C-alpha positions in Angstrom: -4.2 8.6 3.0 -5.3 8.8 -0.6 -8.1 11.2 -0.9 -8.9 10.7 -4.6 -8.2 7.1 -5.6 -9.8 7.6 -9.0 -7.4 10.4 -9.9 -4.4 8.2 -8.7 -5.6 5.3 -10.8 -5.9 7.6 -13.8 -2.4 8.9 -13.2 -1.0 5.4 -12.8 -2.7 4.2 -16.0 -1.4 7.2 -18.0 2.1 6.9 -16.7 2.4 3.2 -17.4 0.9 3.7 -20.9 3.5 6.3 -21.7 6.5 4.9 -19.9 5.9 1.2 -19.9 6.4 -1.0 -16.8 8.4 0.6 -14.0 11.9 -0.8 -13.8 12.9 -2.4 -10.5 15.7 0.1 -9.9 13.3 3.1 -10.3 10.7 1.5 -8.1 13.3 0.9 -5.4 14.5 4.6 -5.7 10.9 5.8 -5.2 10.4 3.5 -2.3 13.6 4.7 -0.6 12.6 8.4 -1.1 9.2 7.7 0.4 10.8 5.8 3.3 13.1 8.8 4.1 10.2 11.2 3.9 8.2 9.1 6.3 11.2 9.0 8.7 11.5 12.8 8.5 7.8 13.2 9.4 8.2 10.8 12.3 5.8 8.3 10.9 8.3 5.5 11.1 9.6 3.7 12.9 6.5 2.9 14.9 6.7 3.4 18.6 4.9 0.2 19.3 4.6 -2.0 16.1 2.2 -4.5 17.9 -0.2 -1.8 19.0 -3.8 -2.8 17.9 -2.5 -6.1 16.4 -5.6 -7.9 17.7 -7.8 -5.6 15.8 -5.8 -6.1 12.6 -5.9 -9.9 13.0 -9.7 -9.8 13.5 -10.2 -7.7 10.4 -7.9 -10.1 8.4 -9.9 -13.1 9.6 -13.2 -11.4 8.6 -11.8 -10.5 5.1 -10.4 -14.0 4.6 -13.7 -15.6 5.5 -15.5 -13.3 3.0 -13.0 -14.3 0.3 -13.5 -18.0 0.9 -17.3 -17.7 0.9 -17.3 -15.9 -2.4 -14.6 -18.0 -4.1 -15.8 -19.7 -7.4 -14.2 -23.0 -6.4 
């Protein structure tokens, strides 16, 4: 969980300003490292991937209805 999203956004902006867009290979390398770390901590794979799926679907429907009602079209 990100505790300081403003700080993360500032870091991302400064990194992309100095380094330019992140190449796909580098992004894939970062993803793989994060995946391995999550496996080491036992976060993935999920024991029951469909656990609480009904709640997720309900939230998605609510958010989608909000987007449709605020759409400029």
